[in-house]
C-alpha positions in Angstrom: 86.0 125.3 137.0 83.9 128.2 135.8 85.1 130.2 132.8 83.5 133.4 131.7 84.3 134.4 128.0 83.8 138.1 127.2 83.3 138.9 123.6 81.1 140.8 121.1 78.2 139.2 119.3 79.0 135.6 118.4 79.1 135.7 114.6 81.5 134.3 112.1 84.7 136.1 113.0 88.1 134.6 113.5 87.9 135.1 117.3 84.4 133.7 117.5 85.3 130.6 115.5 88.4 130.0 117.8 86.3 130.5 121.0 83.7 128.1 119.7 86.3 125.4 119.2 87.5 125.9 122.7 83.9 125.7 124.0 83.1 122.5 122.0 86.2 120.7 123.4 85.7 121.7 127.0 86.1 119.0 129.7 83.1 117.8 131.7 84.2 119.6 134.8 84.3 123.0 133.1 81.3 125.3 133.0 81.5 128.0 130.4 79.6 131.3 130.2 79.5 134.0 127.5 79.2 137.7 128.3 78.5 139.5 125.1 79.2 143.2 124.8 76.4 144.7 122.6 76.6 147.8 120.6 73.3 149.6 120.3 72.9 148.4 116.7 73.4 144.8 117.9 70.6 144.9 120.6 68.2 142.0 120.2 70.2 140.3 117.4 71.1 136.7 118.0 74.6 135.6 116.8 75.2 132.7 114.5 76.6 130.6 117.3 74.0 131.4 120.1 71.8 128.4 119.5 74.7 126.0 119.5 76.1 127.6 122.7 72.8 127.1 124.5 72.2 123.6 123.0 75.6 122.5 124.4 74.9 123.8 127.9 76.6 127.2 127.7 74.9 130.3 129.2 74.8 133.6 127.5 74.6 137.0 129.3 74.5 140.4 127.7 75.9 143.8 128.6 75.8 147.1 126.8 79.1 148.4 125.3 81.4 150.6 127.3 80.5 153.5 125.1 76.7 153.1 125.4 76.6 152.5 129.2 79.4 154.8 130.3 82.2 153.7 132.8 80.3 153.8 136.0 77.2 151.9 134.8 79.4 149.4 132.9 81.3 148.5 136.1 78.1 148.1 138.1 76.6 145.9 135.5 79.8 143.8 135.3 79.8 143.4 139.1 76.1 142.2 139.0 76.7 139.6 136.3 80.0 138.3 137.9 78.4 138.1 141.3 75.8 135.8 139.7 78.3 133.6 137.8 81.2 133.6 140.3 83.8 132.6 137.6 87.2 131.3 138.4 88.6 132.7 135.2 87.6 135.6 133.0 88.9 135.4 129.4 88.3 138.7 127.6 88.7 138.9 123.8 87.9 142.5 122.8 91.4 143.5 121.9 92.0 147.2 122.7 89.0 147.2 125.0 90.5 144.5 127.2 92.1 147.0 129.6 89.0 148.7 130.9 87.2 145.3 130.9 89.9 143.8 133.1 89.7 146.8 135.4 85.9 146.3 135.8 86.4 142.5 136.3 89.0 143.0 139.0 86.7 145.5 140.7 84.1 142.7 140.7 86.6 140.5 142.7 87.9 138.1 140.0 91.6 137.2 140.4 92.4 135.3 137.2 91.9 137.5 134.1 93.2 136.7 130.6 93.6 139.4 128.0 93.4 137.8 124.5 94.2 139.9 121.5 92.9 138.7 118.1 94.1 141.6 115.9 97.1 143.6 114.9 95.3 146.8 115.8 95.4 149.5 113.2 93.3 152.7 112.8 91.9 154.6 109.9 90.4 158.1 109.6 91.8 161.6 110.1 95.1 162.3 111.9 93.2 163.6 114.9 91.0 160.5 115.2 94.0 158.1 114.8 95.9 160.0 117.5 92.9 159.8 119.9 92.6 156.1 119.2 96.3 155.6 119.8 96.0 157.4 123.2 93.2 155.1 124.1 95.3 152.1 123.3 98.1 153.4 125.5 95.6 153.7 128.4 94.2 150.2 127.7 97.8 148.7 127.6 98.4 150.3 131.0 95.2 148.8 132.5 96.0 145.4 130.9 99.5 145.3 132.4 98.0 146.1 135.9 94.9 144.0 136.0 95.5 140.9 133.9 97.7 138.0 134.9 97.7 136.2 131.5 98.5 137.8 128.1 97.5 135.9 125.0 97.5 136.8 121.3 96.7 135.1 118.0 100.2 136.1 116.7 103.5 137.8 117.7 102.3 140.9 115.8 99.1 141.0 117.9 101.1 140.6 121.1 103.5 143.4 120.1 100.6 145.7 119.4 98.7 145.4 122.7 101.3 144.5 125.3 104.2 146.5 126.7 107.7 144.9 126.1 108.0 143.8 129.8 104.5 142.2 129.5 105.3 140.4 126.2 108.0 138.4 128.1 105.0 136.7 129.8 102.7 136.6 126.7 101.7 133.5 124.8 100.7 133.0 121.2 97.6 130.8 121.1 97.0 129.8 117.5 93.6 130.2 116.0 92.8 126.7 115.1 90.2 124.7 113.1 88.5 121.3 113.4 90.4 119.4 110.7 87.9 116.5 111.0 85.2 118.7 109.5 87.3 119.2 106.4 88.3 115.6 106.3 84.7 114.4 106.4 83.1 117.0 104.0 79.7 116.0 102.5 80.5 115.9 98.8 76.9 115.9 97.9 76.2 119.1 99.9 79.2 120.7 98.1 77.8 119.7 94.7 74.3 121.0 95.5 75.6 124.3 96.8 77.9 124.8 93.8 75.0 124.0 91.4 72.9 126.6 93.2 75.3 129.4 92.0 73.9 128.6 88.5 77.2 129.2 86.8 78.7 127.8 83.5 80.7 124.6 84.1 84.1 126.3 83.4 83.4 129.4 85.4 86.1 129.9 88.1 84.6 130.5 91.5 86.6 133.0 93.6 85.5 133.1 97.2 85.8 135.1 100.4 84.5 134.5 103.9 84.3 137.2 106.6 82.5 140.4 107.7 81.9 142.7 104.8 83.7 145.9 106.0 86.0 148.2 104.2 89.3 146.9 105.5 88.5 143.5 104.1 89.2 145.0 100.7 86.8 142.8 98.7 85.8 145.7 96.4 89.1 145.1 94.6 88.0 141.7 93.3 85.7 142.9 90.5 88.8 144.5 89.0 90.6 141.0 89.1 87.5 139.5 87.5 87.8 142.0 84.7 91.4 141.0 84.1 90.4 137.4 83.9 87.8 138.4 81.3 90.7 139.7 79.2 92.0 136.2 79.2 88.6 134.9 78.1 88.1 133.4 81.5 84.7 133.5 83.1 84.7 134.0 86.9 82.3 134.6 89.8 82.8 136.0 93.2 81.0 134.3 96.1 81.0 136.3 99.3 80.0 134.8 102.7 79.6 137.0 105.8 77.6 139.6 107.6 77.1 142.8 105.6 78.2 145.3 108.2 78.9 148.3 105.9 76.2 148.7 103.2 77.9 151.7 101.7 81.0 149.7 101.0 78.9 146.9 99.4 77.2 149.6 97.2 80.7 150.9 96.2 81.7 147.3 95.3 78.6 146.8 93.2 79.0 150.1 91.3 82.6 149.0 90.5 81.4 145.5 89.5 78.8 147.1 87.1 81.6 149.3 85.6 83.7 146.2 84.9 80.7 144.2 83.6 80.8 141.5 86.3 78.0 142.5 88.6 75.9 139.5 87.5 78.7 137.3 88.8 78.7 138.6 92.4 77.0 136.1 94.7 76.3 137.1 98.3 75.3 134.2 100.6 75.1 136.1 103.8 76.2 134.3 107.0 76.4 130.6 107.0 77.4 127.9 109.5 78.5 125.3 106.9 81.9 126.9 106.2 83.7 123.6 105.2 81.1 123.0 102.6 81.1 126.6 101.4 84.9 126.7 101.1 84.9 123.5 99.1 82.8 125.2 96.4 85.5 127.7 95.8 88.2 127.2 93.1 90.4 129.9 94.7 90.1 131.8 98.0 90.9 135.5 97.6 91.9 137.6 100.6 92.5 141.2 99.8 92.2 142.4 103.5 94.3 145.4 104.4 94.8 143.8 107.9 94.0 140.6 109.6 94.8 139.7 113.2 95.4 136.2 112.1 93.1 135.3 109.2 91.8 131.9 110.1 89.7 131.8 106.9 92.9 131.3 104.9 93.7 128.2 107.0 90.1 127.0 106.5 90.5 127.4 102.8 93.7 125.4 102.7 92.0 122.7 104.9 89.5 122.3 102.1 92.4 122.0 99.7 91.6 125.4 98.1 94.5 127.6 96.8 94.7 131.1 98.4 95.8 134.4 96.8 96.2 136.9 99.7 97.3 140.5 100.3 100.1 140.9 102.9 97.5 142.1 105.4 97.4 138.4 106.2 100.3 137.3 108.4 102.7 134.7 106.7 101.7 132.4 109.6 98.5 131.4 107.8 100.5 129.7 105.0 100.3 126.0 105.8 103.3 125.3 103.5 101.1 123.2 101.1 102.4 125.0 98.1 99.0 126.6 97.3 99.2 130.0 98.9 100.6 133.3 97.5 101.0 136.7 99.0 100.9 140.1 97.3 102.4 143.4 98.4 100.1 145.5 96.3 96.8 145.5 94.4 97.8 144.8 90.9 94.8 143.1 89.4 96.7 141.8 86.4 99.2 139.9 88.7 96.4 138.6 90.9 94.6 137.3 87.9 97.8 135.6 86.7 98.3 133.9 90.1 94.7 132.7 90.1 95.1 131.2 86.6 98.2 129.4 87.8 96.7 128.1 91.1 93.2 127.2 89.9 94.3 123.7 89.0 96.4 123.2 92.2 93.6 122.1 94.5 94.7 119.4 96.9 92.4 116.3 97.2 94.6 114.3 99.6 92.7 115.3 102.8 94.9 113.1 105.0 98.0 115.0 103.9 96.2 118.4 104.5 94.9 117.4 107.9 98.3 116.0 109.1 100.1 119.1 107.9 97.8 121.5 109.7 98.1 119.4 112.9 101.9 119.4 112.6 101.9 123.2 112.4 99.8 123.5 115.5 96.5 124.6 114.0 94.2 121.7 115.0 91.4 122.8 117.3 91.5 119.6 119.5 95.2 120.0 120.2 94.7 123.8 120.7 91.9 123.3 123.2 94.0 120.9 125.2 96.7 123.6 125.5 94.1 126.3 126.5 92.6 124.1 129.3 96.0 123.3 130.6 96.6 127.0 130.9 93.2 127.5 132.6 94.0 124.8 135.1 97.5 126.2 135.8 95.9 129.6 136.6 93.4 128.1 139.0 95.9 125.9 140.8 98.9 128.2 141.3 
């Protein structure tokens, strides 16, 4: 069986982490290819996972984005690549772009096409721009309903956003999942070394966040929370892991951090591929994102036994019911600080309990991959 995964650059996003877990668990009789849609600013940039994909026998192809190539050239380029690969299944993961992609893939002669939505799609900007984006989503939904024959999403919310009601009756929720073994077998020495590299006082509370640094992730709120902690004579630091996609937003956050007197406690690690170790250096994971399709990072934090304080942009589904996750309806820094102080001593060190709970709730990557490959096989044999 040949499976072609269509995605953007393979960096540390929730969709990418989930796709890599599927790739790592593929059976011997499955060949997997990655077709990565590149924006002009991404051209020539290798993703965090590219080396691993190639080392494990996967093949990477590149195609310009729909916007940069235009419809006609995009379809021709898609046809050229698909004629070379000859996939049995195309699994496209670009949310509201899945419609036009599925149209291009069907034009190239592929019968089995999966639309996979990884986000509860929301738009910002002016009224006019939001309306234009909503019109595009309507067109994409129409194309998806006509050219795809499998409809997946990371949550019911994501499925509701991208699929018509009559399509949702056939849709499936595929949980974003993690490799619980990586958190069960964490190198404690590596955690100690990384934590020491932050060069912080012993009693300093380490708040952490993992993900692309963009405005809707909301991390510029955290310096205000740190200021509230200072009022309680509590020293804190904020460790940020992820690709800095919006430098102007980072600048805004640092200006705010200077105003609150905590800029010296902002630590930016960039992108890393040792997330279980990084998560284990946090005392509390903070997630102020305005929206998350699923928010796999919150599950990863809990897998490391780390408490989570989250804005309601995270779906409630990410709560593994371990008693260490709290959600907020607003951005009241005083209340966030209060929750952090209450949860900071609630880390769970019983890794067996954590792993078994995550597996029971259906978020283990091995079990998840088995389900995905069963659905792949069903599509190819029906």
